[in-house]
C-alpha positions as CSV (number, residue, x, y, z in Angstrom):
1,X,42.8,23.5,-161.1
2,X,39.2,22.6,-162.0
3,X,36.3,23.6,-159.8
4,X,32.7,22.9,-158.8
5,X,30.6,26.1,-159.1
6,X,28.3,25.2,-156.2
7,X,28.2,22.9,-153.3
8,X,26.1,19.7,-153.7
9,X,22.5,20.1,-152.6
10,X,20.4,16.9,-152.5
11,X,17.4,15.3,-150.8
12,X,16.8,11.7,-150.2
13,X,14.1,10.2,-152.4
14,X,14.5,6.5,-151.9
15,X,16.4,4.0,-149.8
16,X,19.7,4.7,-151.5
17,X,18.6,7.4,-154.0
18,X,19.2,11.2,-153.9
19,X,17.8,14.0,-156.1
20,X,19.9,17.0,-157.0
21,X,18.0,20.1,-155.8
22,X,20.2,22.8,-157.5
23,X,22.1,22.3,-160.7
24,X,25.9,22.8,-160.6
25,X,28.7,22.9,-163.0
26,X,32.1,21.3,-162.9
27,X,34.8,23.3,-164.8
28,X,37.2,20.9,-166.5
29,X,40.9,21.7,-166.4
30,X,40.9,25.1,-164.6
31,X,38.6,27.2,-162.4
32,X,38.0,29.7,-165.2
33,X,37.6,27.1,-168.0
34,X,34.8,27.5,-170.5
35,X,34.6,23.7,-170.8
36,X,32.3,22.4,-168.2
37,X,29.7,19.7,-167.3
38,X,26.4,20.9,-166.0
39,X,24.6,18.5,-163.6
40,X,21.0,19.3,-163.8
41,X,18.5,19.8,-161.1
42,X,16.3,16.7,-160.5
43,X,19.0,14.3,-161.5
44,X,18.8,11.1,-159.4
45,X,21.9,9.4,-158.1
46,X,23.0,6.7,-155.7
47,X,26.2,8.5,-154.9
48,X,29.2,6.1,-155.1
49,X,28.2,2.6,-156.2
50,X,30.4,0.8,-153.8
51,X,29.5,-2.8,-152.9
52,X,28.3,-3.1,-149.3
53,X,31.3,-5.3,-148.3
54,X,33.6,-2.2,-148.8
55,X,31.5,0.4,-147.1
56,X,33.7,0.3,-144.0
57,X,36.5,2.0,-146.0
58,X,34.6,3.5,-148.9
59,X,31.0,4.3,-148.0
60,X,28.6,5.4,-150.7
61,X,28.9,9.0,-149.5
62,X,31.9,10.9,-148.2
63,X,34.2,13.7,-149.2
64,X,34.0,12.4,-152.8
65,X,30.2,12.5,-153.0
66,X,29.9,15.5,-155.4
67,X,32.5,13.8,-157.7
68,X,30.4,10.6,-157.6
69,X,27.2,12.5,-158.6
70,X,29.1,14.1,-161.5
71,X,30.4,10.7,-162.6
72,X,26.9,9.2,-162.4
73,X,25.6,12.1,-164.5
74,X,28.3,11.7,-167.1
75,X,27.6,7.9,-167.3
76,X,23.8,8.5,-167.6
77,X,24.1,10.9,-170.6
78,X,27.2,9.4,-172.3
79,X,28.1,12.7,-173.9
80,X,31.8,11.7,-174.0
81,X,33.8,8.5,-174.0
82,X,33.8,6.4,-170.8
83,X,37.5,6.7,-170.2
84,X,37.2,10.5,-170.3
85,X,34.3,10.4,-167.8
86,X,36.5,8.3,-165.5
87,X,39.4,10.7,-165.8
88,X,37.2,13.6,-165.0
89,X,35.9,11.7,-161.9
90,X,39.6,11.3,-160.8
91,X,40.3,15.0,-161.3
92,X,37.1,16.0,-159.5
93,X,38.1,13.9,-156.5
94,X,41.4,15.7,-156.4
95,X,39.6,19.1,-156.4
96,X,37.6,17.9,-153.4
97,X,40.9,16.9,-151.6
98,X,40.1,13.2,-151.5
99,X,43.2,11.4,-150.1
100,X,45.3,10.0,-152.9
101,X,44.9,6.4,-151.9
102,X,41.1,6.7,-151.9
103,X,40.8,8.5,-155.2
104,X,43.2,6.1,-156.9
105,X,41.3,3.1,-155.5
106,X,37.9,4.5,-156.6
107,X,39.3,5.4,-160.1
108,X,40.7,1.8,-160.5
109,X,37.3,0.4,-159.4
110,X,35.4,2.4,-162.0
111,X,37.9,1.5,-164.7
112,X,37.6,-2.2,-163.9
113,X,33.8,-2.4,-163.1
114,X,32.2,0.7,-164.6
115,X,31.6,-1.0,-167.9
116,X,28.7,-2.8,-166.4
117,X,26.9,0.6,-165.7
118,X,28.1,2.1,-168.9
119,X,26.6,-0.7,-171.0
120,X,23.1,0.1,-169.8
121,X,21.1,2.1,-172.4
122,X,19.6,4.3,-169.7
123,X,20.5,4.4,-166.1
124,X,17.5,3.1,-164.1
125,X,17.0,3.6,-160.4
């Protein structure tokens, strides 16, 4: 199974913004994979972009937070197709032991609504 190389280390820099303090890698496909995504130090994220109405069941942060940061990073640099980014997000949530109903719900949400964020030339916070 895939893996994160370090735990998430962030600090709050705005009302709903967080800065990554230590870079980390996500190994795609297996723990020893040479294919990985490196989330850089100083990257700014809003964690999971969940509408406030749904925060009761899916708050912006939770067990899936590191997967959400990874997903934000992939969307911001667009180094691979959007569908691939979303599938990696789903895989990363499984690595983090996010309950199946939650990860499937979040995956469906990014597939349905992520195009709005993807269409931006550069993610602005």
